C-alpha positions as CSV (number, residue, x, y, z in Angstrom):
1,X,68.5,-87.4,-20.6
2,X,66.6,-89.3,-17.9
3,X,64.4,-92.2,-18.7
4,X,61.4,-90.2,-17.4
5,X,62.2,-87.3,-19.7
6,X,62.6,-89.6,-22.7
7,X,59.3,-91.2,-22.0
8,X,57.6,-87.8,-21.9
9,X,59.2,-86.8,-25.2
10,X,58.2,-90.0,-26.9
11,X,54.6,-89.6,-25.7
12,X,54.6,-86.0,-26.9
13,X,55.8,-86.9,-30.3
14,X,53.2,-89.7,-30.6
15,X,50.5,-87.1,-29.8
16,X,51.8,-84.6,-32.3
17,X,52.7,-87.0,-35.1
18,X,49.1,-87.6,-36.4
19,X,48.5,-83.8,-36.7
20,X,50.8,-83.5,-39.8
21,X,49.1,-86.2,-41.9
22,X,45.7,-85.0,-40.9
23,X,46.4,-81.5,-41.9
24,X,47.8,-82.8,-45.2
25,X,44.8,-84.8,-45.9
26,X,42.5,-81.8,-45.4
27,X,44.7,-79.8,-47.7
28,X,44.6,-82.5,-50.3
29,X,40.8,-82.7,-50.0
30,X,40.6,-79.0,-50.8
31,X,42.8,-79.3,-53.9
32,X,40.2,-81.0,-56.1
33,X,37.6,-78.4,-55.1
34,X,40.0,-75.5,-55.8
35,X,40.9,-77.1,-59.2
36,X,37.2,-77.4,-60.1
37,X,36.6,-73.7,-59.2
38,X,39.5,-72.7,-61.3
39,X,38.4,-74.6,-64.3
40,X,34.9,-73.1,-63.8
41,X,36.2,-69.6,-63.8
42,X,38.4,-70.1,-66.9
43,X,35.5,-71.8,-68.7
44,X,33.3,-68.8,-68.2
45,X,36.0,-66.5,-69.7
46,X,36.6,-68.8,-72.6
47,X,33.0,-69.7,-73.5
48,X,30.9,-66.7,-72.5
49,X,33.5,-64.1,-73.8
50,X,34.3,-61.0,-71.6
51,X,33.3,-58.7,-74.5
52,X,29.6,-59.7,-74.1
53,X,27.7,-56.4,-73.5
54,X,25.5,-55.8,-70.5
55,X,22.0,-57.2,-70.7
56,X,18.7,-55.4,-69.6
57,X,18.7,-56.6,-66.0
58,X,22.4,-56.1,-65.6
59,X,22.1,-52.5,-66.8
60,X,19.5,-51.9,-64.0
61,X,21.9,-53.3,-61.4
62,X,25.1,-51.8,-62.6
63,X,23.7,-48.4,-63.3
64,X,22.9,-47.9,-59.7
65,X,26.6,-47.7,-58.7
66,X,28.3,-46.4,-61.8
67,X,29.2,-42.8,-62.2
68,X,29.4,-43.1,-66.0
69,X,25.6,-43.6,-66.7
70,X,22.4,-42.4,-65.2
71,X,20.7,-44.9,-62.8
72,X,17.9,-46.9,-64.5
73,X,14.5,-47.3,-62.8
74,X,14.7,-49.9,-59.9
75,X,11.5,-51.8,-59.7
76,X,10.0,-53.4,-56.6
77,X,11.1,-57.1,-57.0
78,X,14.8,-56.1,-57.3
79,X,17.3,-56.0,-54.4
80,X,20.5,-54.0,-54.1
81,X,22.8,-57.0,-53.5
82,X,24.0,-57.3,-57.2
83,X,24.7,-53.6,-57.3
84,X,26.9,-53.8,-54.2
85,X,28.5,-56.9,-55.5
86,X,29.7,-55.1,-58.8
87,X,30.5,-51.9,-57.0
88,X,34.2,-52.5,-56.5
89,X,34.6,-52.5,-60.3
90,X,31.6,-50.7,-61.7
91,X,31.9,-47.6,-59.4
92,X,35.1,-46.5,-61.1
93,X,35.3,-48.3,-64.4
94,X,32.9,-48.6,-67.4
95,X,34.9,-51.5,-68.8
96,X,32.6,-54.5,-69.4
97,X,35.4,-57.0,-70.0
98,X,37.0,-56.0,-66.7
99,X,33.6,-56.5,-64.9
100,X,33.2,-59.9,-66.6
101,X,36.7,-61.0,-65.5
102,X,36.0,-59.9,-61.9
103,X,32.7,-61.7,-61.7
104,X,34.1,-64.9,-63.2
105,X,36.9,-65.1,-60.8
106,X,34.6,-64.2,-57.9
107,X,32.1,-66.8,-58.9
108,X,34.8,-69.5,-59.1
109,X,36.0,-68.6,-55.6
110,X,32.4,-68.7,-54.4
111,X,31.9,-72.1,-55.8
112,X,34.9,-73.4,-53.9
113,X,33.8,-71.9,-50.6
114,X,30.3,-73.3,-51.1
115,X,31.5,-76.8,-51.8
116,X,34.0,-76.6,-48.9
117,X,31.1,-75.9,-46.6
118,X,30.0,-79.5,-47.2
119,X,33.2,-81.2,-46.1
120,X,32.5,-84.1,-43.8
121,X,29.0,-84.5,-45.1
122,X,29.9,-86.2,-48.4
123,X,33.2,-87.6,-49.6
124,X,35.4,-85.2,-51.7
125,X,34.7,-87.1,-54.8
126,X,31.0,-86.5,-54.4
127,X,31.5,-82.8,-53.8
128,X,33.8,-82.5,-56.9
129,X,31.2,-84.3,-59.2
130,X,28.3,-82.5,-57.7
131,X,30.1,-79.1,-58.2
132,X,31.0,-80.1,-61.8
133,X,27.4,-81.1,-62.5
134,X,26.1,-77.7,-61.4
135,X,29.0,-75.7,-62.9
136,X,28.6,-77.4,-66.3
137,X,25.0,-76.3,-66.8
138,X,24.8,-73.8,-69.5
139,X,22.9,-71.4,-67.4
140,X,25.6,-71.5,-64.6
141,X,28.3,-70.8,-67.0
142,X,26.3,-68.1,-68.8
143,X,25.2,-66.3,-65.6
144,X,28.4,-66.8,-63.5
145,X,30.2,-63.7,-65.0
146,X,27.0,-61.7,-65.3
147,X,25.7,-59.1,-62.8
148,X,22.6,-61.2,-61.9
149,X,21.4,-62.4,-58.5
150,X,20.3,-66.1,-59.0
151,X,23.8,-67.7,-59.1
152,X,24.6,-66.0,-55.8
153,X,21.4,-67.1,-54.2
154,X,22.5,-70.7,-55.2
155,X,25.9,-70.2,-53.6
156,X,24.3,-68.8,-50.5
157,X,21.9,-71.8,-50.4
158,X,24.8,-74.3,-50.6
159,X,26.8,-72.6,-47.8
160,X,23.7,-72.1,-45.6
161,X,22.4,-75.7,-46.0
162,X,25.9,-77.3,-45.6
163,X,26.8,-75.3,-42.6
164,X,23.3,-75.9,-41.0
165,X,23.8,-79.7,-41.4
166,X,27.3,-79.6,-40.0
167,X,26.3,-77.4,-37.1
168,X,23.4,-79.7,-36.2
169,X,25.6,-82.8,-36.2
170,X,28.4,-81.5,-34.1
171,X,29.2,-78.9,-31.5
172,X,29.5,-75.9,-33.8
173,X,32.6,-73.7,-33.7
174,X,32.0,-69.9,-34.0
175,X,33.4,-69.9,-37.6
176,X,30.8,-72.4,-38.6
177,X,28.0,-70.3,-37.2
178,X,29.3,-67.2,-38.9
179,X,29.4,-69.1,-42.2
180,X,25.8,-70.2,-41.7
181,X,24.7,-66.6,-41.1
182,X,26.8,-65.4,-44.1
183,X,25.2,-67.9,-46.4
184,X,21.6,-66.8,-45.3
185,X,22.6,-63.2,-45.5
186,X,24.0,-63.6,-49.0
187,X,20.7,-65.2,-50.2
188,X,18.6,-62.4,-48.7
189,X,21.0,-59.7,-49.9
190,X,20.4,-60.9,-53.4
191,X,16.7,-61.9,-53.4
192,X,15.0,-61.8,-50.1
193,X,11.9,-63.9,-51.1
194,X,14.1,-66.6,-52.6
195,X,16.1,-66.7,-49.3
196,X,12.9,-67.3,-47.3
197,X,11.8,-70.1,-49.6
198,X,15.2,-71.9,-49.3
199,X,15.4,-71.4,-45.6
200,X,11.9,-72.6,-44.6
201,X,12.9,-76.2,-44.2
202,X,15.8,-75.2,-42.1
203,X,13.8,-73.0,-39.8
204,X,11.2,-75.7,-39.4
205,X,13.9,-78.3,-38.5
206,X,15.6,-76.0,-36.1
207,X,12.4,-75.2,-34.4
208,X,11.2,-78.9,-34.2
209,X,14.6,-80.0,-32.7
210,X,14.8,-76.9,-30.5
211,X,18.2,-75.9,-31.9
212,X,17.7,-72.5,-30.7
213,X,21.2,-71.3,-31.4
214,X,20.9,-72.4,-35.0
215,X,17.4,-70.9,-35.3
216,X,18.7,-67.6,-34.0
217,X,21.8,-67.6,-36.3
218,X,19.8,-68.4,-39.3
219,X,17.1,-65.8,-38.6
220,X,19.9,-63.2,-37.9
221,X,21.6,-64.0,-41.3
222,X,18.3,-63.7,-43.1
223,X,17.5,-60.4,-41.3
224,X,20.9,-58.9,-42.0
225,X,20.5,-59.5,-45.7
226,X,16.9,-58.6,-45.9
227,X,16.5,-55.5,-43.7
228,X,17.8,-53.1,-46.4
229,X,15.1,-54.4,-48.7
230,X,12.5,-53.9,-46.0
231,X,13.8,-50.4,-45.2
232,X,13.7,-49.4,-48.8
233,X,10.2,-50.7,-49.0
234,X,9.1,-48.1,-46.5
235,X,11.3,-45.3,-47.9
236,X,10.5,-45.8,-51.6
237,X,7.4,-48.0,-52.0
238,X,5.0,-47.0,-49.2
239,X,5.6,-50.0,-47.0
240,X,6.4,-53.7,-47.1
241,X,2.9,-54.8,-48.1
242,X,2.8,-52.2,-50.9
243,X,6.2,-53.4,-52.2
244,X,5.2,-57.0,-52.1
245,X,2.0,-56.2,-53.9
246,X,3.8,-54.2,-56.6
247,X,6.4,-56.9,-57.0
248,X,3.6,-59.4,-57.5
249,X,1.9,-57.2,-60.2
250,X,5.2,-56.7,-62.1
251,X,5.6,-60.5,-62.1
252,X,2.2,-61.0,-63.6
253,X,0.3,-61.6,-60.3
254,X,1.6,-64.4,-58.0
255,X,-0.9,-67.3,-57.6
256,X,-1.7,-70.8,-58.8
257,X,0.0,-70.9,-62.3
258,X,1.7,-73.9,-63.8
259,X,5.1,-72.9,-65.3
260,X,6.6,-76.3,-65.5
261,X,6.3,-76.4,-69.4
262,X,7.7,-72.8,-69.5
263,X,10.7,-73.9,-67.6
264,X,11.3,-76.8,-70.1
265,X,11.0,-74.4,-73.1
266,X,13.5,-72.0,-71.5
267,X,16.1,-74.8,-71.2
268,X,16.8,-74.3,-74.9
269,X,18.7,-71.1,-74.2
270,X,16.1,-68.5,-73.7
271,X,17.1,-66.0,-71.0
272,X,13.5,-65.0,-70.5
273,X,10.4,-66.9,-71.6
274,X,7.6,-64.3,-71.3
275,X,5.3,-65.0,-73.0
276,X,6.6,-68.6,-73.2
277,X,5.5,-69.8,-76.6
278,X,7.1,-71.9,-79.4
279,X,8.2,-75.5,-79.6
280,X,10.0,-77.5,-76.9
281,X,13.8,-77.8,-77.2
282,X,15.3,-81.0,-78.6
283,X,14.8,-84.0,-76.2
284,X,18.6,-84.3,-75.7
285,X,18.5,-80.8,-74.2
286,X,15.8,-81.5,-71.7
287,X,16.6,-85.2,-71.0
288,X,18.6,-84.3,-67.9
289,X,15.6,-82.5,-66.4
290,X,13.6,-85.8,-66.4
291,X,16.6,-87.8,-65.2
292,X,17.0,-85.5,-62.2
293,X,14.1,-86.8,-60.0
294,X,15.2,-90.4,-60.8
295,X,18.8,-89.8,-59.7
296,X,17.6,-87.8,-56.7
297,X,15.4,-90.8,-55.7
298,X,18.4,-93.1,-56.1
299,X,20.4,-90.7,-53.9
300,X,17.8,-91.0,-51.2
301,X,18.0,-94.9,-51.3
302,X,21.8,-94.7,-51.1
303,X,21.7,-92.3,-48.2
304,X,19.1,-94.4,-46.4
305,X,21.3,-97.5,-46.7
306,X,24.3,-95.6,-45.5
307,X,22.3,-94.3,-42.5
308,X,22.9,-90.6,-43.5
309,X,19.5,-89.8,-44.8
310,X,19.3,-86.3,-43.3
311,X,22.2,-84.8,-45.3
312,X,20.3,-85.8,-48.5
313,X,16.7,-85.1,-47.3
314,X,17.4,-81.5,-46.0
315,X,19.0,-80.1,-49.3
316,X,16.1,-81.9,-51.2
317,X,13.5,-80.2,-49.0
318,X,15.2,-76.8,-49.5
319,X,15.5,-77.4,-53.3
320,X,11.7,-78.2,-53.5
321,X,10.6,-75.1,-51.5
322,X,13.0,-72.9,-53.6
323,X,11.5,-74.3,-56.9
324,X,7.8,-74.3,-56.0
325,X,7.1,-70.5,-56.6
326,X,8.8,-70.6,-60.0
327,X,7.1,-73.8,-61.1
328,X,3.6,-73.1,-59.8
329,X,3.1,-69.4,-58.9
330,X,4.2,-67.3,-61.9
331,X,3.1,-67.4,-65.5
332,X,6.4,-67.2,-67.2
333,X,9.9,-68.7,-66.8
334,X,13.6,-68.0,-66.9
335,X,16.1,-70.8,-66.4
336,X,18.2,-68.9,-63.9
337,X,15.2,-68.8,-61.5
338,X,15.9,-72.5,-60.6
339,X,19.7,-72.2,-60.0
340,X,19.4,-72.6,-56.2
341,X,17.4,-75.8,-56.8
342,X,19.9,-77.3,-59.2
343,X,22.8,-76.4,-56.8
344,X,21.2,-78.2,-53.9
345,X,20.2,-81.2,-56.0
346,X,23.7,-81.6,-57.5
347,X,25.2,-83.3,-54.4
348,X,22.6,-86.0,-54.0
349,X,22.7,-86.7,-57.7
350,X,26.5,-87.0,-57.5
351,X,26.2,-89.4,-54.7
352,X,23.8,-91.5,-56.7
353,X,26.1,-91.5,-59.7
354,X,29.1,-92.6,-57.6
355,X,27.0,-95.4,-56.2
356,X,26.2,-96.6,-59.8
357,X,29.8,-96.8,-60.8
358,X,31.3,-98.1,-57.5
359,X,28.8,-100.5,-56.3
360,X,29.8,-104.2,-56.7
361,X,27.7,-106.0,-59.3
362,X,29.7,-108.4,-61.3
363,X,29.0,-107.9,-65.1
364,X,26.6,-104.9,-64.2
365,X,29.4,-102.6,-63.1
366,X,31.2,-102.1,-66.5
367,X,27.7,-101.5,-68.0
368,X,26.9,-98.9,-65.4
369,X,30.3,-97.2,-65.8
370,X,29.8,-97.0,-69.6
371,X,26.2,-95.7,-69.4
372,X,27.1,-93.1,-66.8
373,X,30.1,-91.9,-68.8
374,X,28.2,-91.7,-72.0
375,X,25.3,-90.0,-70.4
376,X,27.5,-87.3,-68.8
377,X,29.4,-86.8,-72.0
378,X,26.1,-86.3,-74.0
379,X,24.8,-84.0,-71.2
380,X,27.9,-81.9,-71.4
381,X,27.8,-81.7,-75.2
382,X,24.2,-80.6,-75.1
383,X,24.8,-77.9,-72.4
384,X,27.8,-76.5,-74.4
385,X,25.7,-76.3,-77.6
386,X,22.9,-74.5,-75.8
387,X,25.4,-72.2,-74.2
388,X,27.0,-71.3,-77.5
389,X,23.6,-70.5,-79.0
390,X,22.7,-68.3,-76.0
391,X,26.0,-66.4,-76.1
392,X,25.6,-65.8,-79.9
393,X,22.0,-64.5,-79.6
394,X,22.7,-62.3,-76.7
395,X,25.9,-60.9,-78.2
396,X,24.1,-59.9,-81.3
397,X,21.1,-58.3,-79.5
398,X,23.5,-56.2,-77.3
399,X,25.4,-55.1,-80.3
400,X,22.1,-53.9,-81.9
401,X,21.6,-51.8,-78.8
402,X,25.2,-50.4,-79.3
403,X,24.6,-49.7,-83.0
404,X,21.4,-47.9,-82.1
405,X,23.2,-45.8,-79.7
406,X,25.8,-44.8,-82.2
407,X,23.0,-43.8,-84.6
408,X,21.3,-41.7,-81.9
409,X,24.6,-40.0,-81.2
410,X,24.8,-39.0,-85.0
411,X,21.3,-37.5,-84.7
412,X,22.4,-35.4,-81.9
413,X,21.1,-37.4,-79.0
414,X,24.0,-37.2,-76.6
415,X,24.2,-37.1,-72.7
416,X,22.6,-35.6,-70.9
417,X,19.5,-36.8,-72.6
418,X,16.3,-38.8,-72.2
419,X,14.9,-41.8,-74.0
420,X,11.4,-43.2,-73.7
421,X,9.5,-46.0,-75.4
422,X,10.6,-49.4,-76.7
423,X,13.7,-50.8,-74.9
424,X,14.5,-47.3,-73.5
425,X,16.4,-48.8,-70.5
426,X,19.0,-50.8,-72.4
427,X,19.3,-48.4,-75.3
428,X,19.4,-45.4,-72.9
429,X,22.3,-47.0,-71.0
430,X,24.3,-47.6,-74.2
431,X,23.5,-44.1,-75.4
432,X,24.4,-42.6,-72.0
433,X,20.8,-41.2,-71.6
434,X,18.3,-41.5,-68.8
435,X,15.2,-43.7,-69.5
436,X,11.7,-42.9,-68.8
437,X,8.2,-44.6,-69.0
438,X,4.8,-43.2,-68.4
439,X,3.2,-46.6,-67.9
440,X,4.0,-50.3,-67.4
441,X,6.4,-52.0,-65.0
442,X,9.0,-49.3,-65.3
443,X,6.8,-46.2,-64.9
444,X,8.9,-43.4,-63.5
445,X,7.9,-40.2,-65.2
446,X,4.8,-38.3,-66.4
447,X,4.1,-36.9,-69.8
448,X,4.5,-33.4,-68.4
449,X,7.9,-34.4,-67.0
450,X,9.0,-35.6,-70.5
451,X,7.9,-32.3,-72.2
452,X,9.6,-30.2,-69.5
453,X,12.8,-32.2,-70.1
454,X,12.5,-31.8,-73.8
455,X,12.7,-27.9,-73.4
456,X,16.3,-28.2,-72.1
457,X,17.8,-31.7,-73.2
458,X,17.6,-33.9,-76.2
459,X,14.6,-36.3,-75.8
460,X,13.7,-39.2,-78.1
461,X,10.9,-41.7,-78.3
462,X,11.6,-45.2,-79.6
463,X,9.0,-47.4,-81.1
464,X,9.0,-50.5,-83.4
465,X,8.7,-49.5,-87.0
466,X,5.2,-48.6,-87.9
467,X,3.8,-48.7,-84.4
468,X,1.6,-45.8,-83.2
469,X,3.6,-43.4,-81.0
470,X,2.0,-41.8,-77.8
471,X,0.1,-38.6,-78.3
472,X,2.9,-36.4,-76.9
473,X,5.4,-37.6,-79.6
474,X,3.2,-37.8,-82.7
475,X,4.2,-34.5,-84.0
476,X,8.0,-35.0,-83.5
477,X,10.2,-35.6,-86.5
478,X,10.7,-39.3,-87.1
479,X,13.9,-41.1,-88.2
480,X,14.3,-44.8,-89.0
481,X,17.1,-46.7,-87.2
482,X,17.2,-50.3,-88.1
483,X,13.7,-51.6,-87.2
484,X,12.9,-48.6,-84.9
485,X,11.1,-45.3,-85.5
486,X,12.9,-42.7,-83.5
487,X,11.1,-39.4,-82.9
488,X,13.1,-36.5,-81.7
489,X,11.7,-33.7,-79.6
490,X,12.2,-30.3,-81.1
491,X,13.9,-27.7,-79.1
492,X,16.0,-29.9,-76.9
């Protein structure tokens, strides 16, 4: 071999040699994220129990795509994203454990992809701790394997904000832009209004900096996810304005209403706090909520000193705009409403915690490490205790619906059939019946329609024991099932 050829070969090897270790480092950086996602998925299956029956909102979403049960009334605020998400399983199987396993695995994979979108913005150790903080919240573990939209809005928000920051700091590859659009579409697919609230700071920043490509990609993603909801507004609700107005009415009228205390009460394990009365949870349960702004403030200081303020300020701004409607515009609370906010704040908080335990400080550092370790251990213990209580309560309430369904079957109420009155939607699903309401948020039938149905199908009205039934059911024979008065229409 000539000297010239040898020189060229050596140079080529020198150029190629760094590629191997760099690829390995990227792979190693992904392994902790993958491990975290796997632990999260397994924790859901171990702690939430795949046998947990479907809840009220889940029934509405799942019944839209299943062939085993009639579709429940789909009210104006809802979006079809969750129904499409569960369709690969629910469209052919009525197995709730199978659906839970599918959603747990899918939510674990989604967490991995969402954290991976932030590579290069924060060190891997920060991404792992931030992901663990979000994943260990009782509400994240509880709703991860459930057919509900808020966790998926949180995942879409993480992907969207992370890809936006990376695309703004470098010449974006097509894959990064596609990921940005996908994150925005996922949010809008699940809850269009939440998607807009999260994206407002990103849209403003892209417009201010004249990042026209990012602005276009972000808007296209939001449109791709939200257009089906808008189309349905015109085909089923009389227009976009009418659907928004109806959604506001169902949510109690959107306007200036302080729900901060309601959110605090809901942290004790209440799936829905409406009306939100009763005592506050134990201080150990809510302590993390008050520590959150302090740690976010520290994260801002850390980011400013490291001259990377934007990657902390932008998710903070998106977290704030996502939280404002649920803290100050509705008169009730559910802890899942703030999942996108918690997900976006988790990374700045993790950055602050790492600063506390890694910053040089002589005798202060062991104290800081001890305090952070004790705080995280106490926080995790409190979250697991709340989770266990929530699982026990919800398991029992859903078993009550199942027992009521069995009793209705014994009374002759079998599919096809119609239930009206108290908790007609969940009990109807467990019974295999359609559900109907002549008033309220789920109004979908008239009295005349109920009476016509009673001429050919079994129809039953459900009411709390001793409650006054509607006029059309007062003469129907009454049966007592647990704490319900069940009136069966004659002739069906």
